[in-house]
C-alpha positions, 0 to 999 in steps of 0.5 A: 736522775740517779739510778740503781742497778739491782741484780735480783733473786737474792734473799736479804739477810743480816742486820740494819738500824733505823733511827728517828721517824721521818714524819716526826723529826722535821716537825720537832725541829720546826717546834724549836722555833717556838722556844726562847731557849736552845733545843736538842733532838736525838736519834735524828736520821741523815735524810733529805727532809732533815737537810731541807728543814735545817736549811729553812731554819737557818734561813730564818736565823736559827743556829743549827749544829749537827752531829750526823754520826751521833744523830743529834741536832742542836737548834738555837732560835735566839735570833729568828729573822725574816728570810728572803722569799726567793731563798725559801723557794729555792731551798724548799724545792718540792718539799711541803715542809714550809707550811708547818713553819707558818704558825711558829713564824707568825708568833715570832715574826708576825708573818710567814711565806710559803712557796708553791708546794710539791710533795709525793703525787699520791693524792690531792693532799690540799693545803686548804686545811692548813690555811683555814686553820690559820685563818681561824686563829686570826691570820690573814692569807694573801696569794702572791705570784710567788706563793702565799703570804700569811700575816697576823696583824692582831696576833693569834687567838685560840679557836675551835676547829673540826677536821672532816678527816683526821689529817696528820698535817692539819693536826700538826699545824694546829698544835704548832700554832695553838701552843702560843695563841691567846686563849684555849684551842679545841680540835675535834677530829684530830689525828692521833698517830704516834708521831703526833703524840711524840710532837705533843710530848716535845711541846709539853717539855717546852712548857705547853699545856695540851690534853688529848681525849679518847674521842680524838679531841685535843685541847691546847691552853696557850702560853706566853712563853716556851723554852727549849727541849731535849728529846729522843725521837721515836723510831721510824715505823714506816722504814722498819715495816719497809725492811720487814716487807723486803725480807718477806718478798725476797725470802729473807731474814732481817734484824731491824735494830731500833724497831719498836713493837708498840707503834707497829702492833697493827703491822705485826698482826698483819705480817703474821697473818700473811705468814711472816714470822718475827722475834722481838727483843729490847733492841729491835725486831727480827723479820723472817720469811717462814720458808713455806707458802705465804697466805693471801689476806684482805686488808684495809688502810686507815688512820691510826690505830688502823693499818697505816697507808705508808705500810701498804705499798711495800706489803703489796709487793710481798703479797705478789708472792702469797698464795691466792687472792689478796684484796687491799682497800686504800682509804687514806690517799686516793691515788696510791695504787699508781705504783702497781703499773710497774709491778704488772710490767714485772709480771705481777697479777694486780687489778685495781678497781674504783669500788670499795672492796673488802670493807665498808664504803670509804670517802673515795667510793663512787668518786672515780678513784682506783683505790682498791686492788686485787693481787693474785699470787704467787707470781714470778717477778721479772727484771724491768726498767722502773722510774720511781714515782714517789717515796714509798712507791719507790722503795716498793719498786726497789723491793720488787727489783730485789725479788725479781729474776735478772737485772733491773734499773731503778731510776730517780732513787734520789726520791728514796733519799727523802725518807730512807737513811743510807738505804743503799748502804743498808742494802749492801749490808743485807747482801743485795747486789746493787750498783748506784750510778 
């Protein structure tokens, strides 16, 4: 595993740039499979997830041309073909991206294969929603020794789907499948995150007919043909918030070029409640520690437009430096507080509980999950040797190492490469004292 040696205790200061959202760009690239003309996606970051989806598309005959410096990906799906199962398995690795290729591949080829899926271990994240949705469209799902084979012998038909929880992945699956299915599809209980709305914008540019109601109902009228698109990805609100939390935890001052206010309003409100200050201009947002005591808060994660679960982990690190008791109730992923063990080893005072603290009982209540946390601060963090558990938890550990006294070693940082473009270069630009081994 790669590791980063971090000499902590230096406030981050300077300017970095964020590009397109990790949680959007891979789905937009998959959407190009549905078209019969080339597509062009702009503002694309150089992250591992983009490399994985580009490789999977190439395995299926899509021509992929990349201008990495300019952040442009051009995709030509004129000659889509089946890929060898072993090649898909080898290339995908632990990525969960192959599940989202299923709908487009069923439309283009009549079959799709997905290997055993990995991903960050922060919750169950079952693919049952995905497979059930595909079955409702008329797909046949067969479990093989090497993975899952999905076929559509009679094509795909529009359907009615209700999600018991507004899953982002399941909503994306339905959109990518419904746009070329025969007839009308209705999804109730849909996720409406900004990344979902940007995917809908891409599909509409390609020729799809999609409406979104105020009650989380999405309706899709299937069409026979889709063209290509030219689209600029929305900025990565998770990465922007991560750098904001790093500025707060280290007592720093960071200008995040590319950060966008509309998709970050809930985070910005919370950042201000903690005591952080920010300035917004047309090109980005400047996040600063106030120079005075930070304030404890009560926080509950939720689906959009609530406080995003991916914002929670980096902010918890900053809350270790706030005065008083902060309560954080996680309602999206049941095992997201596993990362706090390393923070406790570094001197943080954090207790986790099975009970729903600070709000109404959520779906994890009385189910034996440690999904609430109480953070007491401010506490002085000490350097430690840390192993990255997952993408967001890993960046949060990195923030803790930057705020701690002494030299920490953060192992497994290749996981962070999945979603943070050139994060070591950005750290160096902000004055961090780091060495990547």
